[in-house]
N, C-alpha and C positions, 0 to 999 in steps of 0.2 A: 844137421852134424858138420861139427868145424873141424878143419884139422891145421897142422903147423907151416911155417912157409915152409919149403924143402933147404934150401941157403942159411945156414947160421952163419952170423958175421961175428968177427970178436965183439968180448963182452966192453962195452966206450963207456966212459965217467957221464953218467946221466942222472938226474937226479929221480930215484925210485920213489922217494916220497910225493914229488909233482906227478908222476906218474899212474901211481897211485888216487891219487887226486884227480885223473884225466875224464872220469866217465862225462861224458856230452863234446869235447874234444872233437875236432874235425882233425882227421889222418890224412898226412900227403907221403905221398913215395918220389922219387926224383923226378918220375910225369907227370905229377899233380893228385889233385884229389882221388883220394883212395875209397873213403866213408868217414864211419863217426864209431868212436867211441862207446861202446854198449856197456860192456862192461870189465872189471879188471879180476885177474884170477890171483889171489894173494898167494904169495908163498910163506917160507918159514914164520917171517915178520908178520904182520897183517899189513903196515903201511909200507911194504915193499915190495911192489907184486913180482911175480912170475911171466906174465904174461898178461895182453888186454885182448878182447872180444871188438874184433869191427864189424861194424855194420857193415855191409855195400847191398847195391844194387837198390833200383827206385823199382820198378815194377816184379822185380823178382829178388826180395831181400835175402840173405845170407849171413851167416857167419864164418869172419877168418880168424883164426887165433894166430896172433902174431906175440914172438917171444920180446921177451923184455930188451935181450941180446940184439935183438933186430931192429932197435929204436933207435936214433940216432940223437933224437932232442926233442924234449918238452916245454913248450913254451904258452905257460898259464897265464900271463896276460892277452898272448893271441888267443889262448885255446887252442892251441894245435900242437899234432905229435906227429914229428920228420921220422919217415924211416929209412933205414940205410941203402937198401935195397929196393929196385920195382917190385913191386907183387905181379904174381900172375892171378889173375880172379878166378881163373878155370879150380886154383886150389879149394875155392868155398865153396862152388857148386860141385866136385864130385863129391859122389855119398855111396 
């Protein structure tokens, strides 16, 4: 079961097309690696997502749903998505 981040940030000027093509990218928060983009949740436009699904955990994998508003930037060259705020991974494991 996936859950959204509890604190939503203001909408940033990010490249939503690049975010829509970010499957497989590494996801970092201000403290470092969080996980990997496992899927993209399409919005009104198929190339502009509302959220990304982030696979977290190595031995006990889970999916964390992260809204597009919580993304700081997308780096297609480095294949990374950076989040605005630190992620509480307990959100991914609570069900």
